[in-house]
RODO-2510 file (C-alpha; in nm, 4 decimals, decimal comma):
residues 533
     n   res          X          Y          Z
     1     m    -0,0118    -0,0220    -0,0099
     2     m     0,2699     0,2085     0,0574
     3     t     0,4220     0,1929    -0,3137
     4     r     0,0661     0,2541    -0,4309
     5     t     0,0617     0,5774    -0,2261
     6     r     0,3731     0,7148    -0,3174
     7     k     0,2936     0,6241    -0,6854
     8     w    -0,0470     0,8205    -0,6758
     9     f     0,1306     1,1190    -0,5130
    10     g     0,4369     1,1318    -0,7340
    11     c     0,7476     1,0900    -0,5633
    12     f     0,6691     1,2170    -0,2228
    13     e     0,8217     1,0714     0,1197
    14     l     0,5816     1,0182     0,4040
    15     t     0,6883     1,1772     0,7434
    16     d     0,5816     1,1298     1,0791
    17     c     0,3977     1,4688     1,1256
    18     v     0,1334     1,6737     0,9563
    19     s     0,3085     1,8221     0,6336
    20     t     0,1879     1,9653     0,2852
    21     v     0,2744     1,6912    -0,0036
    22     a     0,1277     1,8330    -0,3084
    23     e     0,0125     2,1987    -0,4107
    24     s    -0,1802     2,3435    -0,7034
    25     n    -0,3662     2,6292    -0,7860
    26     d    -0,6781     2,4898    -0,6345
    27     y    -0,5756     2,2412    -0,3640
    28     i    -0,3562     2,1608    -0,1178
    29     c    -0,2936     1,8036    -0,0554
    30     s    -0,2021     1,7075     0,3064
    31     y    -0,1958     1,4158     0,5370
    32     i    -0,1917     1,3623     0,9231
    33     k    -0,0828     1,0704     1,1186
    34     k    -0,2358     0,9076     1,4186
    35     d    -0,2398     0,5707     1,5835
    36     g    -0,0376     0,4207     1,3154
    37     f    -0,2667     0,5600     1,0559
    38     t    -0,1997     0,8069     0,7529
    39     l    -0,4819     1,0032     0,6479
    40     f    -0,4965     1,1969     0,3243
    41     y    -0,7035     1,4870     0,2336
    42     f    -0,7684     1,7815     0,0380
    43     v    -0,7951     2,1271     0,1244
    44     s    -0,9481     2,3698    -0,1095
    45     k    -0,7724     2,6966    -0,1152
    46     d    -1,0732     2,8909    -0,2753
    47     h    -1,3977     2,7862    -0,1333
    48     y    -1,5982     2,9697     0,1455
    49     c    -1,5526     2,7006     0,3825
    50     f    -1,2785     2,4593     0,3382
    51     p    -1,4347     2,0962     0,2777
    52     l    -1,2046     1,8066     0,3495
    53     k    -1,2226     1,5037     0,1346
    54     w    -1,0686     1,2038     0,2668
    55     l    -0,9013     1,0015    -0,0080
    56     y    -0,6992     0,7268     0,1612
    57     e    -0,6676     0,5430     0,4938
    58     c    -0,3552     0,3211     0,5130
    59     r    -0,1304     0,2054     0,7579
    60     t     0,2435     0,3473     0,7220
    61     h     0,5631     0,1072     0,6968
    62     p     0,7677     0,1257     0,9960
    63     q     1,0954     0,1864     0,8099
    64     s     0,9796     0,4643     0,6021
    65     p     1,2236     0,7543     0,6019
    66     n     1,1365     1,0843     0,7360
    67     t     1,2186     1,3372     0,4734
    68     m     0,9607     1,6129     0,6439
    69     g     0,7618     1,6060     0,3178
    70     q     1,0152     1,7192     0,0634
    71     r     1,0546     1,6007    -0,2733
    72     r     1,2739     1,3441    -0,4273
    73     r     1,3037     1,5741    -0,7517
    74     g     1,2679     1,9355    -0,7364
    75     v     1,2708     2,1932    -0,4899
    76     a     1,1232     2,0971    -0,1687
    77     l     0,7770     2,2585    -0,0904
    78     p     0,7427     2,5632     0,1601
    79     s     0,5717     2,4562     0,4713
    80     p     0,2845     2,6605     0,5579
    81     a     0,2017     2,7446     0,9077
    82     k     0,0300     2,4551     1,1078
    83     h    -0,2437     2,4723     1,3418
    84     r    -0,2671     2,2778     1,6694
    85     s    -0,5934     2,1094     1,7535
    86     p    -0,7363     2,0537     2,0837
    87     e    -0,6507     1,6917     2,0622
    88     g    -0,2890     1,8330     2,0441
    89     l    -0,2513     1,7252     1,6883
    90     n    -0,1019     1,9564     1,4448
    91     m    -0,3742     2,0244     1,2230
    92     a    -0,3880     2,1337     0,8284
    93     p    -0,3160     2,5012     0,7689
    94     q    -0,6355     2,7070     0,7434
    95     y    -0,6172     2,9753     0,4311
    96     p    -0,8246     3,2523     0,4634
    97     a    -1,1378     3,2989     0,2177
    98     t    -1,1314     3,5422    -0,0567
    99     k    -1,1769     3,8986     0,0847
   100     h    -1,3522     4,1940    -0,1480
   101     n    -1,3495     4,5638    -0,1038
   102     i    -1,7476     4,6360    -0,1367
   103     c    -1,9223     4,9624    -0,2349
   104     m    -2,2705     4,9786    -0,1428
   105     v    -2,4941     5,2088    -0,3505
   106     s    -2,8195     5,3330    -0,2605
   107     d    -3,0384     5,6514    -0,2483
   108     f    -3,2199     5,5360     0,0858
   109     f    -3,0608     5,5104     0,4124
   110     y    -3,1176     5,6150     0,7779
   111     p    -3,2664     5,8291     0,9289
   112     n    -3,5355     5,7316     0,7076
   113     m    -3,7467     5,4290     0,7971
   114     g    -3,7929     5,1511     0,5244
   115     g    -3,7271     4,8219     0,4400
   116     v    -3,4427     4,8975     0,2318
   117     e    -3,2891     5,1432     0,4710
   118     s    -3,2733     4,8950     0,7391
   119     h    -3,1584     4,5811     0,4941
   120     i    -2,8441     4,8188     0,4150
   121     y    -2,7675     4,9294     0,7742
   122     q    -2,8066     4,5941     0,9395
   123     l    -2,6119     4,4045     0,6594
   124     s    -2,3358     4,6838     0,6871
   125     q    -2,3202     4,5848     1,0719
   126     c    -2,2881     4,2508     1,0277
   127     l    -2,0021     4,3393     0,7568
   128     i    -1,8176     4,5390     1,0195
   129     e    -1,8473     4,2682     1,2498
   130     k    -1,6296     4,0343     1,0063
   131     g    -1,3859     4,3431     0,9226
   132     h    -1,5292     4,5442     0,6587
   133     k    -1,5081     4,8984     0,6426
   134     v    -1,8333     5,0674     0,6112
   135     m    -1,8687     5,4097     0,5015
   136     y    -2,1977     5,6501     0,4190
   137     n    -2,2065     5,9376     0,1776
   138     q    -2,4754     6,1691     0,1506
   139     s    -2,3450     6,3231    -0,1833
   140     t    -2,5852     6,2512    -0,4680
   141     a    -2,5747     6,3854    -0,8429
   142     t    -2,8388     6,4873    -1,0842
   143     t    -2,7425     6,2976    -1,3767
   144     c    -2,5465     5,9920    -1,5137
   145     f    -2,2411     6,1684    -1,6305
   146     h    -2,2429     6,4149    -1,3393
   147     s    -2,1807     6,1203    -1,0936
   148     l    -1,9224     5,9599    -1,2631
   149     p    -1,6526     6,2290    -1,1208
   150     l    -1,7704     6,1052    -0,7775
   151     l    -1,7953     5,7420    -0,7976
   152     r    -1,4642     5,7345    -0,9765
   153     c    -1,3185     5,8763    -0,7072
   154     v    -1,4925     5,6847    -0,4313
   155     f    -1,3993     5,3391    -0,6307
   156     t    -1,0239     5,4521    -0,6932
   157     r    -0,9700     5,5620    -0,3250
   158     e    -1,1244     5,2681    -0,1891
   159     r    -0,9620     5,0075    -0,4092
   160     i    -1,3386     4,8774    -0,4778
   161     t    -1,3645     4,5338    -0,6551
   162     v    -1,7508     4,4708    -0,5993
   163     v    -2,0300     4,7503    -0,6748
   164     h    -2,3532     4,6242    -0,4828
   165     a    -2,6487     4,8581    -0,5653
   166     h    -3,0108     4,8512    -0,4025
   167     s    -3,3316     4,9280    -0,5139
   168     s    -3,4957     4,9657    -0,8426
   169     f    -3,6187     5,2911    -0,7385
   170     s    -3,2813     5,4205    -0,6777
   171     a    -3,1262     5,6412    -0,9581
   172     m    -2,7786     5,6513    -0,7765
   173     a    -2,7777     5,2620    -0,7945
   174     h    -2,8616     5,2397    -1,1707
   175     d    -2,5787     5,5090    -1,2369
   176     a    -2,3188     5,3180    -1,0067
   177     l    -2,3781     5,0112    -1,2073
   178     f    -2,3441     5,1812    -1,5289
   179     h    -2,0128     5,3188    -1,4109
   180     a    -1,8849     5,0296    -1,2341
   181     k    -1,9281     4,8180    -1,5607
   182     t    -1,7448     5,0925    -1,7566
   183     m    -1,4371     5,0764    -1,5053
   184     g    -1,4248     4,6907    -1,5163
   185     l    -1,5716     4,6599    -1,1650
   186     n    -1,7878     4,3403    -1,0806
   187     t    -2,1513     4,4282    -0,9971
   188     v    -2,4430     4,2884    -0,7860
   189     f    -2,7660     4,4341    -0,7632
   190     t    -3,0320     4,3699    -0,4917
   191     d    -3,4074     4,4151    -0,5833
   192     h    -3,6233     4,4940    -0,2950
   193     s    -3,9831     4,5745    -0,4613
   194     l    -4,2487     4,3907    -0,6809
   195     f    -4,3574     4,5538    -1,0125
   196     g    -4,6462     4,5381    -1,2837
   197     f    -4,6312     4,5286    -1,6715
   198     a    -4,9108     4,7245    -1,7712
   199     d    -4,8982     5,0858    -1,6697
   200     v    -4,6706     5,3538    -1,7874
   201     s    -4,4273     5,3901    -1,5111
   202     s    -4,3791     5,0152    -1,4886
   203     v    -4,2639     4,9983    -1,8310
   204     l    -4,0560     5,2456    -1,8380
   205     t    -3,8964     5,1117    -1,4903
   206     n    -3,8743     4,7765    -1,6189
   207     k    -3,7022     4,9225    -1,9571
   208     l    -3,4369     5,0795    -1,7465
   209     l    -3,3845     4,7868    -1,5290
   210     t    -3,3335     4,5641    -1,8423
   211     v    -3,0479     4,8053    -1,9512
   212     s    -2,8982     4,8215    -1,5855
   213     l    -2,9027     4,4133    -1,5220
   214     c    -2,8303     4,3020    -1,8952
   215     d    -2,4613     4,2717    -1,7811
   216     t    -2,4670     4,2685    -1,4148
   217     n    -2,2749     3,9596    -1,2790
   218     h    -2,5359     3,8740    -1,0286
   219     i    -2,8819     3,9612    -0,8964
   220     v    -3,0215     3,8921    -0,5432
   221     c    -3,3981     3,8968    -0,4522
   222     v    -3,5637     3,8846    -0,1173
   223     s    -3,8136     3,5998    -0,1947
   224     y    -3,8993     3,3528    -0,4699
   225     t    -4,1906     3,5834    -0,5749
   226     s    -3,9474     3,8512    -0,6208
   227     k    -3,7191     3,6571    -0,8375
   228     e    -3,9818     3,5241    -1,0829
   229     n    -4,1002     3,8993    -1,1097
   230     t    -3,7574     4,0218    -1,1514
   231     v    -3,6498     3,7484    -1,4150
   232     l    -3,9571     3,8385    -1,6122
   233     r    -3,9452     4,2258    -1,5873
   234     a    -3,5653     4,2190    -1,7132
   235     a    -3,5539     3,8916    -1,9366
   236     l    -3,2750     3,7481    -1,7273
   237     d    -3,1465     3,4074    -1,6711
   238     p    -3,2539     3,2471    -1,3504
   239     q    -2,9496     3,0927    -1,2898
   240     i    -2,7885     3,4433    -1,2030
   241     v    -3,0463     3,5401    -0,9744
   242     s    -3,0177     3,4180    -0,5895
   243     v    -3,2732     3,4627    -0,3283
   244     i    -3,1460     3,6048     0,0228
   245     p    -3,4168     3,7075     0,2267
   246     n    -3,4121     4,0203     0,4615
   247     a    -3,4049     3,9342     0,8487
   248     v    -3,4211     4,1060     1,2117
   249     d    -3,2345     4,1612     1,4717
   250     p    -3,4097     3,9579     1,7595
   251     t    -3,2509     4,1831     2,0303
   252     d    -3,3896     4,4977     1,8965
   253     f    -3,7640     4,3310     1,8674
   254     t    -3,8500     4,1526     2,2179
   255     p    -4,1739     4,0748     2,3614
   256     d    -4,2917     4,2669     2,6728
   257     p    -4,6676     4,1706     2,7703
   258     s    -4,6438     4,4086     3,0580
   259     q    -4,6791     4,7118     2,8196
   260     r    -5,0292     4,5681     2,6985
   261     h    -5,3689     4,6892     2,8555
   262     g    -5,5294     4,4028     2,9968
   263     d    -5,9109     4,5696     2,9399
   264     r    -5,8732     4,5950     2,5511
   265     i    -5,7211     4,4593     2,2581
   266     t    -5,5170     4,6564     2,0659
   267     i    -5,4290     4,6247     1,6684
   268     v    -5,0923     4,7813     1,5682
   269     v    -5,0102     4,8911     1,2195
   270     v    -4,6780     5,0300     1,1312
   271     s    -4,6085     5,1188     0,7539
   272     r    -4,5771     5,4068     0,5029
   273     l    -4,9517     5,5635     0,4530
   274     v    -4,9536     5,5332     0,0694
   275     y    -5,1582     5,3519    -0,1509
   276     r    -4,9325     5,0387    -0,1885
   277     k    -4,9757     4,9619     0,1677
   278     g    -5,3663     4,9165     0,1379
   279     i    -5,4433     5,2108     0,3589
   280     d    -5,7805     5,2445     0,1644
   281     l    -5,8533     4,8574     0,3086
   282     l    -5,7580     4,9825     0,6771
   283     g    -5,9967     5,2782     0,6429
   284     g    -6,2683     5,0263     0,5554
   285     i    -6,1782     4,7828     0,8374
   286     i    -6,1385     5,0226     1,1221
   287     p    -6,5270     5,1312     1,1515
   288     k    -6,6475     4,7946     1,0918
   289     l    -6,4315     4,6341     1,3837
   290     c    -6,4726     4,9137     1,6169
   291     l    -6,8604     4,9321     1,5626
   292     k    -6,8559     4,5221     1,6861
   293     h    -6,5796     4,5232     1,9304
   294     p    -6,6156     4,8343     2,1842
   295     d    -6,2775     4,7098     2,3683
   296     l    -6,0843     4,7209     2,0230
   297     h    -5,8236     5,0303     1,9912
   298     f    -5,5904     5,0861     1,6749
   299     l    -5,2381     5,2272     1,7051
   300     i    -5,1129     5,3465     1,3578
   301     g    -4,7574     5,4607     1,3191
   302     g    -4,6118     5,5976     0,9851
   303     e    -4,6414     5,9157     0,7816
   304     g    -4,7595     5,9346     0,3875
   305     p    -5,0577     6,1148     0,1673
   306     k    -5,2934     5,8737     0,2783
   307     r    -5,2996     5,9836     0,6451
   308     i    -5,5926     6,1868     0,5325
   309     v    -5,8203     5,8746     0,4803
   310     l    -5,7647     5,7610     0,8286
   311     e    -5,8479     6,1154     0,9780
   312     e    -6,1780     6,1547     0,7810
   313     v    -6,2608     5,7655     0,8945
   314     r    -6,2004     5,8912     1,2545
   315     e    -6,3560     6,2104     1,2248
   316     k    -6,6493     6,0623     1,0889
   317     f    -6,7187     5,7703     1,3372
   318     q    -6,6335     5,9665     1,6557
   319     l    -6,3138     5,7292     1,6947
   320     q    -6,0474     5,9709     1,8345
   321     d    -5,9973     5,7769     2,1520
   322     r    -6,0025     5,4339     2,0078
   323     v    -5,7664     5,5141     1,6812
   324     r    -5,4323     5,6811     1,7463
   325     l    -5,2031     5,8324     1,4719
   326     l    -4,8700     5,8539     1,5880
   327     g    -4,7197     5,9880     1,2658
   328     a    -4,3535     5,9127     1,1494
   329     l    -4,1696     5,6991     1,3843
   330     e    -3,7676     5,6274     1,4041
   331     h    -3,6497     5,3111     1,4057
   332     k    -3,5623     5,2766     1,7821
   333     d    -3,9218     5,3797     1,8636
   334     v    -4,0984     5,0849     1,6453
   335     r    -4,0405     4,8239     1,9222
   336     g    -4,2123     5,0618     2,1866
   337     v    -4,5175     5,0834     1,9588
   338     l    -4,5291     4,7111     1,9065
   339     v    -4,5322     4,5726     2,2268
   340     k    -4,8265     4,7626     2,3240
   341     g    -5,0376     4,5462     2,0697
   342     h    -5,1942     4,2228     2,0807
   343     i    -5,2260     4,1807     1,6989
   344     f    -5,0013     4,3038     1,3903
   345     l    -5,2190     4,3724     1,0964
   346     n    -5,0600     4,4450     0,7432
   347     t    -5,2905     4,5411     0,4524
   348     s    -5,0154     4,5806     0,1686
   349     l    -5,1398     4,5504    -0,1868
   350     t    -4,8045     4,4152    -0,3273
   351     e    -4,4994     4,3171    -0,1236
   352     a    -4,1680     4,1333    -0,2099
   353     f    -4,0757     4,0544     0,1680
   354     c    -4,2513     4,2249     0,4431
   355     m    -3,9954     4,2795     0,7403
   356     a    -4,2911     4,4553     0,9206
   357     i    -4,4807     4,1442     0,9949
   358     v    -4,1205     3,9645     1,0820
   359     e    -4,1092     4,2787     1,3459
   360     g    -4,4480     4,2176     1,4909
   361     a    -4,4027     3,8241     1,5168
   362     s    -4,0457     3,8650     1,6865
   363     c    -4,1992     4,0922     1,9636
   364     g    -4,4715     3,8199     2,0241
   365     l    -4,8104     3,9756     1,8388
   366     q    -5,0524     3,7564     1,6275
   367     v    -4,9807     3,8665     1,2778
   368     v    -5,2624     3,9172     1,0093
   369     s    -5,1832     3,9971     0,6514
   370     t    -5,2934     4,0149     0,2870
   371     r    -5,2008     3,7025     0,0882
   372     v    -4,9969     3,9073    -0,1675
   373     g    -4,6503     3,8822    -0,3127
   374     g    -4,3884     3,7142    -0,1011
   375     i    -4,5658     3,7410     0,1940
   376     p    -4,6767     3,3876     0,2386
   377     e    -4,3128     3,2687     0,2256
   378     v    -4,2076     3,4614     0,5237
   379     l    -4,3561     3,3186     0,8225
   380     p    -4,5071     2,9599     0,9061
   381     e    -4,8470     2,9220     0,8663
   382     d    -4,9158     2,8903     1,2319
   383     l    -4,7491     3,2323     1,3001
   384     i    -4,9527     3,4190     1,0318
   385     t    -5,2987     3,4532     0,9449
   386     l    -5,3282     3,5264     0,5431
   387     c    -5,6311     3,6994     0,4012
   388     e    -5,7240     3,8183     0,0176
   389     p    -5,6687     4,1625     0,0097
   390     t    -6,0394     4,2891     0,0707
   391     v    -6,2179     4,4472     0,3777
   392     r    -6,4656     4,1641     0,3910
   393     s    -6,1518     3,9045     0,3955
   394     l    -5,9330     4,0845     0,6340
   395     c    -6,2149     4,1632     0,8707
   396     d    -6,3004     3,7693     0,8952
   397     g    -5,9056     3,7221     0,9539
   398     l    -5,9084     3,9433     1,2681
   399     e    -6,2576     3,8456     1,3730
   400     n    -6,0955     3,4487     1,4235
   401     v    -5,7675     3,5855     1,5961
   402     i    -5,9639     3,8305     1,8234
   403     a    -6,1737     3,5378     1,9209
   404     r    -5,8534     3,3231     2,0044
   405     q    -5,7044     3,6163     2,1608
   406     r    -6,0161     3,6425     2,3934
   407     s    -6,0035     3,2565     2,4878
   408     g    -5,6298     3,2532     2,5379
   409     c    -5,5746     2,9890     2,2382
   410     v    -5,2682     3,1786     2,1265
   411     a    -4,9082     3,0985     2,1679
   412     t    -4,7171     3,3200     2,4369
   413     p    -4,4846     3,6043     2,3226
   414     a    -4,1860     3,4502     2,4444
   415     s    -4,2506     3,1349     2,2345
   416     i    -4,3304     3,3319     1,9372
   417     h    -3,9980     3,5134     1,9720
   418     a    -3,8156     3,2387     2,0196
   419     r    -3,9289     3,0763     1,7003
   420     v    -3,8862     3,3694     1,4725
   421     s    -3,5351     3,4602     1,6182
   422     t    -3,4083     3,1458     1,4745
   423     l    -3,5729     3,1878     1,1195
   424     y    -3,3810     3,5230     1,0184
   425     t    -3,0725     3,6613     1,1386
   426     w    -2,8373     3,9308     0,9760
   427     r    -2,5320     3,7006     1,0156
   428     n    -2,6803     3,4540     0,8009
   429     v    -2,7615     3,7111     0,5481
   430     a    -2,4103     3,8366     0,5691
   431     e    -2,2449     3,5034     0,5055
   432     r    -2,4968     3,4245     0,2061
   433     t    -2,4297     3,7608     0,0565
   434     e    -2,0567     3,6767     0,0716
   435     k    -2,0633     3,3572    -0,1182
   436     v    -2,2416     3,5774    -0,3899
   437     y    -1,9185     3,7948    -0,3771
   438     d    -1,6897     3,5021    -0,4033
   439     c    -1,9023     3,3931    -0,7035
   440     v    -1,8835     3,7345    -0,8673
   441     a    -1,5115     3,7720    -0,8129
   442     g    -1,4198     3,5160    -1,0346
   443     q    -1,6522     3,6412    -1,3229
   444     e    -1,5433     3,8186    -1,6416
   445     v    -1,6433     4,1874    -1,6741
   446     l    -1,7525     4,2381    -2,0564
   447     p    -1,5208     4,4784    -2,2399
   448     l    -1,6729     4,7890    -2,4312
   449     d    -1,7150     4,6169    -2,7504
   450     r    -1,9045     4,2979    -2,6257
   451     r    -2,1127     4,5339    -2,4130
   452     l    -2,2332     4,7273    -2,6789
   453     v    -2,3448     4,4031    -2,8444
   454     r    -2,4836     4,2687    -2,5468
   455     l    -2,6985     4,5940    -2,5206
   456     r    -2,8189     4,6046    -2,8516
   457     a    -2,9029     4,2277    -2,8641
   458     h    -3,0871     4,2360    -2,5300
   459     c    -3,2687     4,5641    -2,4930
   460     g    -3,4035     4,6049    -2,8441
   461     h    -3,2834     4,8158    -3,1244
   462     v    -3,3818     5,1484    -2,9942
   463     a    -3,3317     5,1415    -2,6505
   464     g    -3,0109     4,9122    -2,7093
   465     s    -2,8634     5,1780    -2,9577
   466     i    -2,9426     5,4687    -2,7246
   467     f    -2,7876     5,3410    -2,4493
   468     a    -2,5009     5,1694    -2,6134
   469     f    -2,4298     5,5381    -2,7386
   470     v    -2,4585     5,6499    -2,3782
   471     a    -2,2186     5,3654    -2,2906
   472     v    -1,9451     5,4904    -2,5382
   473     l    -1,9826     5,8501    -2,3871
   474     d    -1,9518     5,7294    -2,0493
   475     f    -1,6369     5,5526    -2,1872
   476     l    -1,4866     5,8470    -2,3152
   477     f    -1,5462     6,0669    -2,0434
   478     l    -1,3744     5,8241    -1,7979
   479     l    -1,0748     5,8515    -2,0484
   480     l    -1,0790     6,2075    -2,0163
   481     l    -1,1008     6,1988    -1,6237
   482     r    -0,7874     5,9678    -1,5841
   483     w    -0,6084     6,2102    -1,8448
   484     l    -0,6852     6,5191    -1,6533
   485     f    -0,6337     6,3222    -1,2897
   486     p    -0,4517     5,9992    -1,3239
   487     d    -0,5628     5,7000    -1,0950
   488     q    -0,2072     5,7154    -0,9365
   489     l    -0,2418     6,0502    -0,8248
   490     m    -0,5459     5,9349    -0,5715
   491     d    -0,4568     5,8713    -0,2262
   492     v    -0,5573     5,5410    -0,1019
   493     a    -0,8058     5,5550     0,1769
   494     m    -0,6576     5,3976     0,5154
   495     d    -0,9064     5,1668     0,7147
   496     a    -0,9574     5,3261     1,0245
   497     t    -1,2763     5,1165     1,1260
   498     g    -1,3492     4,7707     1,2089
   499     p    -1,1688     4,5088     1,4181
   500     q    -0,8598     4,5654     1,2362
   501     g    -0,8905     4,9390     1,1894
   502     l    -0,6397     5,1937     1,2439
   503     w    -0,8390     5,3141     1,5529
   504     r    -0,8674     4,9664     1,6990
   505     r    -0,5227     4,9251     1,6492
   506     g    -0,3622     5,2572     1,7851
   507     f    -0,5843     5,2400     2,1187
   508     d    -0,4308     5,1566     2,4369
   509     k    -0,7179     5,0115     2,6406
   510     r    -0,4882     5,0143     2,9690
   511     k    -0,4247     5,3893     2,9556
   512     g    -0,7537     5,4848     2,7335
   513     s    -0,5384     5,6886     2,4839
   514     y    -0,4228     5,6198     2,1368
   515     s    -0,0477     5,5224     2,0720
   516     k     0,1123     5,7625     1,9245
   517     s     0,3349     5,5325     1,7020
   518     a     0,0237     5,3966     1,5624
   519     m    -0,1102     5,7651     1,4683
   520     l     0,2289     5,8498     1,2718
   521     t     0,2424     5,5261     1,0863
   522     k     0,0254     5,4917     0,7817
   523     e    -0,0685     5,1478     0,7660
   524     e    -0,1834     4,9830     0,4726
   525     p    -0,5924     4,9272     0,4441
   526     s    -0,7354     4,6244     0,5271
   527     p    -0,7845     4,3549     0,2565
   528     i    -1,1656     4,3930     0,3302
   529     q    -1,3207     4,7497     0,2769
   530     t    -1,6843     4,8132     0,2082
   531     k    -1,7848     5,1469     0,0842
   532     l    -2,1363     5,2373     0,1494
   533     c    -2,2835     5,5399    -0,0676
***
């Protein structure tokens, strides 16, 4: 068996300790000895996780020479650093996963409240925990060409390798995708919304999305319904579209039953007061249920043009003491409103992934929602009551939940929170997003000539020709900027934040001051940098 093993590895001697015996661009072959057995395995150098593939288990020859893993022919392999296991054995070396410099781009961010804002903020927080550098820039530009100098400066100074844009509604996201492809950067796009196909605004938005995504490396959707919608709208290959749902930080939304009033049942609604959120349906539900249940109260948080509908209903039916309109809420105040309720109501007419119902369930509320978009995918059937988007269906669903609430046949808030906290976590979202970055990093960015062919073939002769001309102008403008101010003259931004940042390294915890040498020394930026625009 020793002869067979040597023949397979090609002129390598065995040793009495862990060593690397073969190395290629993709794998490192190593082995470990224990109890007279030699275990051979591969360690993948380019995968996110390092799966071990056990190949052989053979008894070593007692007279085998100890050559410490060197070749008989050629130069000896470099010995990588070894790591010791808890059992005291020298284990195979662990190689770090591929790291990326990422630029997050969107028009929507805090202090505004919304699903996109929360998604970008929470995802960025998890990236900070992993050592990423996250920065927010409030600058915006008016036109596509006007934004190129700003974005070029950001991409170059931060040494960006992947541009991640968010939301079909964000003009800055589309600009960043367009300029990133001109600069030869890999691109990722996350779609957070559902669109129709009939009205004029949807037709124009879908055409713009087709142009933006025709040569984007990868697309992320928040639900499978959203994936189907995006694939149809932008005529995409489903193979380049992944589904990564949103999540909720369970520590921010914990139940507190002591905040509830025992002599009433409170229904909580937290959303933007716009037509798409079904506020007209809510205006029809409130008088019907309040007339039938004298102890029923409504807490409504949010602001928008449809607020006038709710104010008219409240005035018409004299419900000022039972319907409270709280106005716009900051994110830190949402939990304080949710814990006062028994039931969370969502009346959306279209929704890709409703984070509000997850937040409500995390606070221990019974959830009643319309059966639209990706909402049926969000929570298990026993944690949500789904209704058709009509006043009658929603009233029937609320009646059933109110009856169960009065009889006590509902799960406790603590048990609901415990289940929801295991369903969606931002750390899991960050890990899955990193795998998308790993996939994108190895893909080709189309050169200008092939990009022009793709635009004309994918977007139609008229729109494709127009945007191909714009792409040529964008490329010429980029050449002009590089001639006027070359990339080599731009200072590289230092990584000051994160676990490996300059601030963390220079801070002396014992003295509570910054190290003078660390402040005066210009360190190289961290290999992981995320730019948030």
